[in-house]
Each structure stands twice: as structure tokens, then as C-alpha cells.
C-alpha positions as CSV (number, residue, x, y, z in Angstrom):
1,M,-41.4,48.9,16.4
2,I,-42.1,48.5,20.1
3,A,-39.7,45.5,20.3
4,L,-37.0,47.6,18.6
5,L,-37.3,50.3,21.2
6,S,-37.3,47.9,24.1
7,N,-33.5,47.7,23.8
8,K,-32.0,50.4,25.9
9,A,-29.0,50.9,23.5
10,T,-31.3,51.4,20.5
11,L,-33.4,53.9,22.5
12,R,-30.3,55.9,23.6
13,I,-28.9,56.0,20.0
14,L,-32.2,57.3,18.7
15,C,-32.5,59.9,21.4
16,A,-28.9,61.0,20.7
17,M,-29.7,61.3,17.0
18,V,-32.8,63.4,17.7
19,L,-30.9,65.6,20.1
20,G,-28.0,66.1,17.6
21,I,-30.5,67.2,14.9
22,V,-32.2,69.6,17.3
23,V,-28.9,71.1,18.5
24,G,-27.6,71.4,15.0
25,L,-30.7,73.1,13.6
26,G,-31.1,75.2,16.7
27,S,-27.5,76.4,16.6
28,Q,-28.2,78.1,13.3
29,H,-30.8,80.4,14.9
30,I,-28.8,81.4,17.9
31,S,-27.1,84.8,17.5
32,L,-23.8,84.6,19.2
33,P,-21.0,87.1,18.9
34,V,-18.5,86.1,16.2
35,A,-15.7,85.4,18.6
36,V,-17.8,83.0,20.7
37,H,-19.1,81.4,17.5
38,D,-15.6,80.8,16.2
39,V,-14.4,79.3,19.5
40,V,-17.3,77.0,19.9
41,F,-18.0,75.8,16.4
42,Q,-14.6,76.0,14.8
43,D,-12.1,75.3,17.6
44,I,-13.9,73.0,20.1
45,C,-16.0,71.1,17.5
46,W,-13.1,70.7,15.2
47,T,-10.9,69.4,18.0
48,I,-13.5,66.9,19.2
49,G,-14.0,65.8,15.5
50,Q,-10.3,65.2,15.0
51,I,-10.1,63.2,18.2
52,F,-13.0,61.1,17.1
53,L,-11.5,60.4,13.7
54,R,-8.1,59.5,15.1
55,L,-9.7,57.1,17.6
56,L,-11.6,55.5,14.7
57,Q,-8.3,55.1,12.8
58,M,-6.7,53.6,15.8
59,L,-9.4,50.9,15.8
60,V,-9.8,50.3,12.1
61,V,-6.2,49.8,11.1
62,P,-5.4,47.0,13.6
63,V,-8.7,45.3,12.9
64,V,-8.0,45.2,9.1
65,L,-4.4,44.0,9.7
66,V,-5.5,41.2,12.1
67,S,-8.2,40.1,9.7
68,M,-5.7,40.0,6.8
69,V,-3.2,38.0,8.9
70,C,-5.9,35.6,10.1
71,G,-7.2,35.1,6.6
72,V,-3.7,34.3,5.3
73,A,-3.0,32.0,8.2
74,G,-6.3,30.2,7.6
75,L,-5.4,29.3,4.1
76,G,-2.9,26.7,5.2
77,D,-1.1,26.3,2.0
78,L,0.7,29.5,0.8
79,K,0.7,28.3,-2.9
80,S,-3.1,28.8,-2.9
81,L,-2.6,32.5,-2.1
82,G,-1.4,33.4,-5.6
């Protein structure tokens, strides 16, 4: 376990996960006015989530396309494709 935590990236990821859990659980117990709650949790968090999902889509689609093209190009003979 110590060897796993010696990696800085692993330690940062674990700290971010713990911080996310604490903030998520703590936000349930904070009494904010309804308008502030709506802006923070519905508008800002939704926008950040949508940006994150679209960035993932921008990465995944080209990677899948390139892997398919490289796979077909690596076959050599197109008759073996089907």
C-alpha cells in the first residue's frame, strides 16, 4: 500500500476522490437560499458536467475511429475482413 501511495498522481487522485465525497456529503447539510442553490448546483455544476462530457466525446470518437482504421489497415488482405 505504501508503494502505491508513493506515486504522486495516485495520491492526488485519492485526495481528489476524498475531497469530492466530503464536498458532496457536506453540500447536503448546508442551508443555502433556494436561488443560490439553484445557481450553484443546477446551472454551474450542470455546465461543467456538460463541458466534461463533450470533451470526453471529443477524445473517444477519434480514438475509436483511428483504432478501427489501423485494425483494418493491419489486416493486409481485405478478403480476410469478411
